[in-house]
Jmol script that loads the backbone (N, CA, C; Angstrom):
load data "model"
ATOM      1  N   MET A   1      71.705  -1.189 -40.849  1.00  0.00           N
ATOM      2  CA  MET A   1      71.658  -1.983 -39.650  1.00  0.00           C
ATOM      3  C   MET A   1      70.401  -1.615 -38.861  1.00  0.00           C
ATOM      4  N   LEU A   2      69.664  -2.617 -38.404  1.00  0.00           N
ATOM      5  CA  LEU A   2      68.478  -2.395 -37.586  1.00  0.00           C
ATOM      6  C   LEU A   2      68.862  -2.275 -36.124  1.00  0.00           C
ATOM      7  N   ARG A   3      68.215  -1.362 -35.430  1.00  0.00           N
ATOM      8  CA  ARG A   3      68.420  -1.202 -33.991  1.00  0.00           C
ATOM      9  C   ARG A   3      67.070  -1.290 -33.327  1.00  0.00           C
ATOM     10  N   ALA A   4      67.029  -1.832 -32.146  1.00  0.00           N
ATOM     11  CA  ALA A   4      65.775  -1.979 -31.415  1.00  0.00           C
ATOM     12  C   ALA A   4      65.829  -1.223 -30.095  1.00  0.00           C
ATOM     13  N   ILE A   5      64.724  -0.674 -29.725  1.00  0.00           N
ATOM     14  CA  ILE A   5      64.559  -0.031 -28.421  1.00  0.00           C
ATOM     15  C   ILE A   5      63.426  -0.773 -27.735  1.00  0.00           C
ATOM     16  N   LYS A   6      63.701  -1.297 -26.568  1.00  0.00           N
ATOM     17  CA  LYS A   6      62.693  -2.048 -25.833  1.00  0.00           C
ATOM     18  C   LYS A   6      62.365  -1.298 -24.553  1.00  0.00           C
ATOM     19  N   GLN A   7      61.068  -1.056 -24.343  1.00  0.00           N
ATOM     20  CA  GLN A   7      60.621  -0.369 -23.143  1.00  0.00           C
ATOM     21  C   GLN A   7      59.361  -1.056 -22.620  1.00  0.00           C
ATOM     22  N   GLN A   8      59.200  -1.060 -21.316  1.00  0.00           N
ATOM     23  CA  GLN A   8      57.988  -1.562 -20.687  1.00  0.00           C
ATOM     24  C   GLN A   8      57.065  -0.367 -20.436  1.00  0.00           C
ATOM     25  N   VAL A   9      55.817  -0.471 -20.847  1.00  0.00           N
ATOM     26  CA  VAL A   9      54.858   0.612 -20.639  1.00  0.00           C
ATOM     27  C   VAL A   9      53.535   0.026 -20.140  1.00  0.00           C
ATOM     28  N   THR A  10      52.747   0.881 -19.528  1.00  0.00           N
ATOM     29  CA  THR A  10      51.376   0.544 -19.176  1.00  0.00           C
ATOM     30  C   THR A  10      50.475   1.375 -20.065  1.00  0.00           C
ATOM     31  N   VAL A  11      49.563   0.731 -20.746  1.00  0.00           N
ATOM     32  CA  VAL A  11      48.685   1.431 -21.679  1.00  0.00           C
ATOM     33  C   VAL A  11      47.639   2.212 -20.875  1.00  0.00           C
ATOM     34  N   PRO A  12      47.565   3.528 -21.087  1.00  0.00           N
ATOM     35  CA  PRO A  12      46.573   4.338 -20.373  1.00  0.00           C
ATOM     36  C   PRO A  12      45.179   4.156 -20.980  1.00  0.00           C
ATOM     37  N   PRO A  13      44.150   4.692 -20.322  1.00  0.00           N
ATOM     38  CA  PRO A  13      42.776   4.526 -20.815  1.00  0.00           C
ATOM     39  C   PRO A  13      42.554   5.001 -22.250  1.00  0.00           C
ATOM     40  N   ASP A  14      43.295   6.032 -22.683  1.00  0.00           N
ATOM     41  CA  ASP A  14      43.089   6.526 -24.052  1.00  0.00           C
ATOM     42  C   ASP A  14      43.819   5.685 -25.098  1.00  0.00           C
ATOM     43  N   GLY A  15      44.633   4.713 -24.661  1.00  0.00           N
ATOM     44  CA  GLY A  15      45.319   3.811 -25.587  1.00  0.00           C
ATOM     45  C   GLY A  15      46.543   4.405 -26.261  1.00  0.00           C
ATOM     46  N   VAL A  16      46.959   5.599 -25.885  1.00  0.00           N
ATOM     47  CA  VAL A  16      48.116   6.249 -26.500  1.00  0.00           C
ATOM     48  C   VAL A  16      49.371   5.877 -25.718  1.00  0.00           C
ATOM     49  N   ILE A  17      50.364   5.347 -26.424  1.00  0.00           N
ATOM     50  CA  ILE A  17      51.626   4.966 -25.804  1.00  0.00           C
ATOM     51  C   ILE A  17      52.694   5.926 -26.292  1.00  0.00           C
ATOM     52  N   LYS A  18      53.480   6.478 -25.370  1.00  0.00           N
ATOM     53  CA  LYS A  18      54.562   7.389 -25.727  1.00  0.00           C
ATOM     54  C   LYS A  18      55.889   6.698 -25.461  1.00  0.00           C
ATOM     55  N   ILE A  19      56.826   6.870 -26.392  1.00  0.00           N
ATOM     56  CA  ILE A  19      58.158   6.284 -26.265  1.00  0.00           C
ATOM     57  C   ILE A  19      59.177   7.421 -26.255  1.00  0.00           C
ATOM     58  N   TYR A  20      60.044   7.407 -25.245  1.00  0.00           N
ATOM     59  CA  TYR A  20      61.099   8.416 -25.148  1.00  0.00           C
ATOM     60  C   TYR A  20      62.446   7.696 -25.188  1.00  0.00           C
ATOM     61  N   SER A  21      63.353   8.172 -26.026  1.00  0.00           N
ATOM     62  CA  SER A  21      64.696   7.601 -26.083  1.00  0.00           C
ATOM     63  C   SER A  21      65.637   8.610 -26.731  1.00  0.00           C
ATOM     64  N   LYS A  22      66.834   8.696 -26.184  1.00  0.00           N
ATOM     65  CA  LYS A  22      67.852   9.567 -26.774  1.00  0.00           C
ATOM     66  C   LYS A  22      68.298   9.041 -28.137  1.00  0.00           C
ATOM     67  N   GLU A  23      68.071   7.763 -28.402  1.00  0.00           N
ATOM     68  CA  GLU A  23      68.454   7.157 -29.678  1.00  0.00           C
ATOM     69  C   GLU A  23      67.534   7.566 -30.817  1.00  0.00           C
ATOM     70  N   LEU A  24      66.355   8.084 -30.504  1.00  0.00           N
ATOM     71  CA  LEU A  24      65.408   8.486 -31.540  1.00  0.00           C
ATOM     72  C   LEU A  24      65.790   9.875 -32.047  1.00  0.00           C
ATOM     73  N   GLN A  25      66.183   9.959 -33.294  1.00  0.00           N
ATOM     74  CA  GLN A  25      66.606  11.216 -33.903  1.00  0.00           C
ATOM     75  C   GLN A  25      65.462  11.788 -34.741  1.00  0.00           C
ATOM     76  N   PRO A  26      65.226  13.091 -34.666  1.00  0.00           N
ATOM     77  CA  PRO A  26      64.173  13.703 -35.481  1.00  0.00           C
ATOM     78  C   PRO A  26      64.375  13.394 -36.964  1.00  0.00           C
ATOM     79  N   GLY A  27      63.276  13.030 -37.631  1.00  0.00           N
ATOM     80  CA  GLY A  27      63.341  12.715 -39.059  1.00  0.00           C
ATOM     81  C   GLY A  27      63.668  11.264 -39.358  1.00  0.00           C
ATOM     82  N   SER A  28      64.059  10.482 -38.359  1.00  0.00           N
ATOM     83  CA  SER A  28      64.368   9.061 -38.585  1.00  0.00           C
ATOM     84  C   SER A  28      63.090   8.292 -38.861  1.00  0.00           C
ATOM     85  N   GLN A  29      63.205   7.254 -39.680  1.00  0.00           N
ATOM     86  CA  GLN A  29      62.084   6.354 -39.933  1.00  0.00           C
ATOM     87  C   GLN A  29      62.121   5.245 -38.890  1.00  0.00           C
ATOM     88  N   ALA A  30      60.958   4.862 -38.376  1.00  0.00           N
ATOM     89  CA  ALA A  30      60.885   3.809 -37.376  1.00  0.00           C
ATOM     90  C   ALA A  30      59.647   2.963 -37.623  1.00  0.00           C
ATOM     91  N   GLU A  31      59.727   1.712 -37.262  1.00  0.00           N
ATOM     92  CA  GLU A  31      58.583   0.808 -37.339  1.00  0.00           C
ATOM     93  C   GLU A  31      58.244   0.388 -35.911  1.00  0.00           C
ATOM     94  N   ILE A  32      56.998   0.513 -35.556  1.00  0.00           N
ATOM     95  CA  ILE A  32      56.561   0.218 -34.190  1.00  0.00           C
ATOM     96  C   ILE A  32      55.794  -1.101 -34.176  1.00  0.00           C
ATOM     97  N   ILE A  33      56.156  -1.994 -33.274  1.00  0.00           N
ATOM     98  CA  ILE A  33      55.444  -3.245 -33.057  1.00  0.00           C
ATOM     99  C   ILE A  33      55.089  -3.302 -31.572  1.00  0.00           C
ATOM    100  N   VAL A  34      53.829  -3.495 -31.273  1.00  0.00           N
ATOM    101  CA  VAL A  34      53.382  -3.574 -29.887  1.00  0.00           C
ATOM    102  C   VAL A  34      53.041  -5.029 -29.582  1.00  0.00           C
ATOM    103  N   ILE A  35      53.678  -5.579 -28.571  1.00  0.00           N
ATOM    104  CA  ILE A  35      53.430  -6.950 -28.145  1.00  0.00           C
ATOM    105  C   ILE A  35      52.781  -6.885 -26.765  1.00  0.00           C
ATOM    106  N   LEU A  36      51.535  -7.339 -26.690  1.00  0.00           N
ATOM    107  CA  LEU A  36      50.814  -7.309 -25.421  1.00  0.00           C
ATOM    108  C   LEU A  36      51.167  -8.540 -24.607  1.00  0.00           C
ATOM    109  N   LYS A  37      51.522  -8.328 -23.355  1.00  0.00           N
ATOM    110  CA  LYS A  37      51.858  -9.457 -22.492  1.00  0.00           C
ATOM    111  C   LYS A  37      50.623 -10.273 -22.167  1.00  0.00           C
ATOM    112  N   GLN A  38      49.543  -9.613 -21.829  1.00  0.00           N
ATOM    113  CA  GLN A  38      48.276 -10.300 -21.598  1.00  0.00           C
ATOM    114  C   GLN A  38      47.164  -9.293 -21.765  1.00  0.00           C
ATOM    115  N   LEU A  39      46.066  -9.730 -22.314  1.00  0.00           N
ATOM    116  CA  LEU A  39      44.925  -8.851 -22.477  1.00  0.00           C
ATOM    117  C   LEU A  39      44.132  -8.829 -21.179  1.00  0.00           C
ATOM    118  N   PRO A  40      43.615  -7.674 -20.819  1.00  0.00           N
ATOM    119  CA  PRO A  40      42.789  -7.631 -19.608  1.00  0.00           C
ATOM    120  C   PRO A  40      41.518  -8.440 -19.825  1.00  0.00           C
ATOM    121  N   LYS A  41      41.057  -9.101 -18.766  1.00  0.00           N
ATOM    122  CA  LYS A  41      39.832  -9.885 -18.854  1.00  0.00           C
ATOM    123  C   LYS A  41      38.644  -8.942 -18.911  1.00  0.00           C
ATOM    124  N   PRO A  42      37.689  -9.235 -19.807  1.00  0.00           N
ATOM    125  CA  PRO A  42      36.494  -8.389 -19.834  1.00  0.00           C
ATOM    126  C   PRO A  42      35.690  -8.597 -18.558  1.00  0.00           C
ATOM    127  N   PRO A  43      34.947  -7.583 -18.152  1.00  0.00           N
ATOM    128  CA  PRO A  43      34.145  -7.739 -16.933  1.00  0.00           C
ATOM    129  C   PRO A  43      33.095  -8.822 -17.139  1.00  0.00           C
ATOM    130  N   PRO A  44      32.738  -9.553 -16.084  1.00  0.00           N
ATOM    131  CA  PRO A  44      31.720 -10.588 -16.228  1.00  0.00           C
ATOM    132  C   PRO A  44      30.389  -9.969 -16.628  1.00  0.00           C
ATOM    133  N   GLN A  45      29.706 -10.662 -17.502  1.00  0.00           N
ATOM    134  CA  GLN A  45      28.429 -10.146 -17.986  1.00  0.00           C
ATOM    135  C   GLN A  45      27.302 -10.983 -17.391  1.00  0.00           C
ATOM    136  N   GLY A  46      26.451 -10.337 -16.663  1.00  0.00           N
ATOM    137  CA  GLY A  46      25.323 -11.020 -16.056  1.00  0.00           C
ATOM    138  C   GLY A  46      24.208 -11.252 -17.059  1.00  0.00           C
ATOM    139  N   LEU A  47      23.333 -12.143 -16.726  1.00  0.00           N
ATOM    140  CA  LEU A  47      22.212 -12.481 -17.590  1.00  0.00           C
ATOM    141  C   LEU A  47      21.298 -11.287 -17.821  1.00  0.00           C
ATOM    142  N   LEU A  48      21.146 -10.432 -16.817  1.00  0.00           N
ATOM    143  CA  LEU A  48      20.256  -9.285 -16.960  1.00  0.00           C
ATOM    144  C   LEU A  48      20.700  -8.332 -18.069  1.00  0.00           C
ATOM    145  N   ARG A  49      21.985  -8.314 -18.359  1.00  0.00           N
ATOM    146  CA  ARG A  49      22.478  -7.428 -19.413  1.00  0.00           C
ATOM    147  C   ARG A  49      21.920  -7.821 -20.779  1.00  0.00           C
ATOM    148  N   PHE A  50      21.647  -9.112 -20.963  1.00  0.00           N
ATOM    149  CA  PHE A  50      21.179  -9.596 -22.255  1.00  0.00           C
ATOM    150  C   PHE A  50      19.656  -9.625 -22.381  1.00  0.00           C
ATOM    151  N   MET A  51      18.959  -9.527 -21.274  1.00  0.00           N
ATOM    152  CA  MET A  51      17.499  -9.597 -21.322  1.00  0.00           C
ATOM    153  C   MET A  51      16.946  -8.451 -22.154  1.00  0.00           C
ATOM    154  N   GLY A  52      16.058  -8.784 -23.042  1.00  0.00           N
ATOM    155  CA  GLY A  52      15.423  -7.787 -23.891  1.00  0.00           C
ATOM    156  C   GLY A  52      16.276  -7.348 -25.060  1.00  0.00           C
ATOM    157  N   LYS A  53      17.451  -7.957 -25.253  1.00  0.00           N
ATOM    158  CA  LYS A  53      18.346  -7.526 -26.321  1.00  0.00           C
ATOM    159  C   LYS A  53      18.266  -8.425 -27.552  1.00  0.00           C
ATOM    160  N   GLY A  54      17.859  -9.666 -27.361  1.00  0.00           N
ATOM    161  CA  GLY A  54      17.862 -10.628 -28.464  1.00  0.00           C
ATOM    162  C   GLY A  54      16.693 -10.422 -29.405  1.00  0.00           C
ATOM    163  N   LYS A  55      16.799 -10.994 -30.593  1.00  0.00           N
ATOM    164  CA  LYS A  55      15.750 -10.904 -31.591  1.00  0.00           C
ATOM    165  C   LYS A  55      14.499 -11.586 -31.040  1.00  0.00           C
ATOM    166  N   GLY A  56      13.369 -10.904 -31.107  1.00  0.00           N
ATOM    167  CA  GLY A  56      12.125 -11.470 -30.617  1.00  0.00           C
ATOM    168  C   GLY A  56      11.926 -11.292 -29.126  1.00  0.00           C
ATOM    169  N   ALA A  57      12.875 -10.706 -28.431  1.00  0.00           N
ATOM    170  CA  ALA A  57      12.747 -10.486 -26.994  1.00  0.00           C
ATOM    171  C   ALA A  57      12.020  -9.171 -26.756  1.00  0.00           C
ATOM    172  N   PHE A  58      11.538  -9.001 -25.551  1.00  0.00           N
ATOM    173  CA  PHE A  58      10.779  -7.811 -25.208  1.00  0.00           C
ATOM    174  C   PHE A  58      11.523  -7.014 -24.149  1.00  0.00           C
ATOM    175  N   ALA A  59      11.486  -5.703 -24.297  1.00  0.00           N
ATOM    176  CA  ALA A  59      12.195  -4.834 -23.357  1.00  0.00           C
ATOM    177  C   ALA A  59      11.435  -4.678 -22.050  1.00  0.00           C
ATOM    178  N   THR A  60      10.103  -4.816 -22.105  1.00  0.00           N
ATOM    179  CA  THR A  60       9.310  -4.649 -20.889  1.00  0.00           C
ATOM    180  C   THR A  60       8.319  -5.794 -20.759  1.00  0.00           C
ATOM    181  N   ALA A  61       7.823  -5.993 -19.544  1.00  0.00           N
ATOM    182  CA  ALA A  61       6.813  -7.022 -19.304  1.00  0.00           C
ATOM    183  C   ALA A  61       5.518  -6.683 -20.037  1.00  0.00           C
ATOM    184  N   GLU A  62       5.194  -5.405 -20.142  1.00  0.00           N
ATOM    185  CA  GLU A  62       3.978  -4.984 -20.836  1.00  0.00           C
ATOM    186  C   GLU A  62       4.020  -5.375 -22.311  1.00  0.00           C
ATOM    187  N   GLN A  63       5.173  -5.236 -22.933  1.00  0.00           N
ATOM    188  CA  GLN A  63       5.306  -5.637 -24.340  1.00  0.00           C
ATOM    189  C   GLN A  63       5.108  -7.145 -24.489  1.00  0.00           C
ATOM    190  N   ALA A  64       5.665  -7.915 -23.578  1.00  0.00           N
ATOM    191  CA  ALA A  64       5.501  -9.367 -23.625  1.00  0.00           C
ATOM    192  C   ALA A  64       4.045  -9.748 -23.415  1.00  0.00           C
ATOM    193  N   ASP A  65       3.364  -9.117 -22.445  1.00  0.00           N
ATOM    194  CA  ASP A  65       1.950  -9.401 -22.199  1.00  0.00           C
ATOM    195  C   ASP A  65       1.096  -9.077 -23.419  1.00  0.00           C
ATOM    196  N   ALA A  66       1.360  -7.943 -24.041  1.00  0.00           N
ATOM    197  CA  ALA A  66       0.595  -7.549 -25.228  1.00  0.00           C
ATOM    198  C   ALA A  66       0.794  -8.561 -26.357  1.00  0.00           C
ATOM    199  N   PHE A  67       2.014  -9.025 -26.536  1.00  0.00           N
ATOM    200  CA  PHE A  67       2.276 -10.015 -27.584  1.00  0.00           C
ATOM    201  C   PHE A  67       1.533 -11.315 -27.298  1.00  0.00           C
ATOM    202  N   ILE A  68       1.609 -11.792 -26.057  1.00  0.00           N
ATOM    203  CA  ILE A  68       0.947 -13.054 -25.688  1.00  0.00           C
ATOM    204  C   ILE A  68      -0.568 -12.924 -25.827  1.00  0.00           C
ATOM    205  N   ARG A  69      -1.119 -11.782 -25.395  1.00  0.00           N
ATOM    206  CA  ARG A  69      -2.546 -11.545 -25.535  1.00  0.00           C
ATOM    207  C   ARG A  69      -2.958 -11.598 -27.007  1.00  0.00           C
ATOM    208  N   GLY A  70      -2.166 -10.970 -27.861  1.00  0.00           N
ATOM    209  CA  GLY A  70      -2.455 -10.988 -29.300  1.00  0.00           C
ATOM    210  C   GLY A  70      -2.409 -12.394 -29.879  1.00  0.00           C
ATOM    211  N   GLU A  71      -1.436 -13.189 -29.445  1.00  0.00           N
ATOM    212  CA  GLU A  71      -1.336 -14.578 -29.917  1.00  0.00           C
ATOM    213  C   GLU A  71      -2.536 -15.400 -29.458  1.00  0.00           C
ATOM    214  N   ARG A  72      -2.949 -15.214 -28.224  1.00  0.00           N
ATOM    215  CA  ARG A  72      -4.120 -15.941 -27.699  1.00  0.00           C
ATOM    216  C   ARG A  72      -5.381 -15.567 -28.470  1.00  0.00           C
ATOM    217  N   ASP A  73      -5.516 -14.278 -28.780  1.00  0.00           N
ATOM    218  CA  ASP A  73      -6.686 -13.826 -29.548  1.00  0.00           C
ATOM    219  C   ASP A  73      -6.710 -14.453 -30.937  1.00  0.00           C
ATOM    220  N   ARG A  74      -5.572 -14.661 -31.524  1.00  0.00           N
ATOM    221  CA  ARG A  74      -5.500 -15.285 -32.859  1.00  0.00           C
ATOM    222  C   ARG A  74      -5.881 -16.759 -32.806  1.00  0.00           C
ATOM    223  N   TRP A  75      -5.665 -17.435 -31.687  1.00  0.00           N
ATOM    224  CA  TRP A  75      -5.956 -18.857 -31.580  1.00  0.00           C
ATOM    225  C   TRP A  75      -7.463 -19.124 -31.534  1.00  0.00           C
ATOM    226  N   GLU A  76      -8.238 -18.145 -31.052  1.00  0.00           N
ATOM    227  CA  GLU A  76      -9.682 -18.361 -30.865  1.00  0.00           C
ATOM    228  C   GLU A  76     -10.457 -18.109 -32.094  1.00  0.00           C
TER     229      GLU A  76
END
end "model"
wireframe off; spacefill off
backbone 0.3
color backbone group
């Protein structure tokens, strides 16, 4: 016969959930299923976070200037 134990918990920052119950006997086999009520919303990401991260993007203005200068020199 299957028995269920239902508890409400808040997941701490380390993600470890502890379950306490007098029904849990040492050596017993148990299967754990975690059902999340709602996932926390990720923090909003501003445009500045992505600047300089994409392929072909430059981390500094000096790098961009050097690239543009090199391209202009090739055109002449």
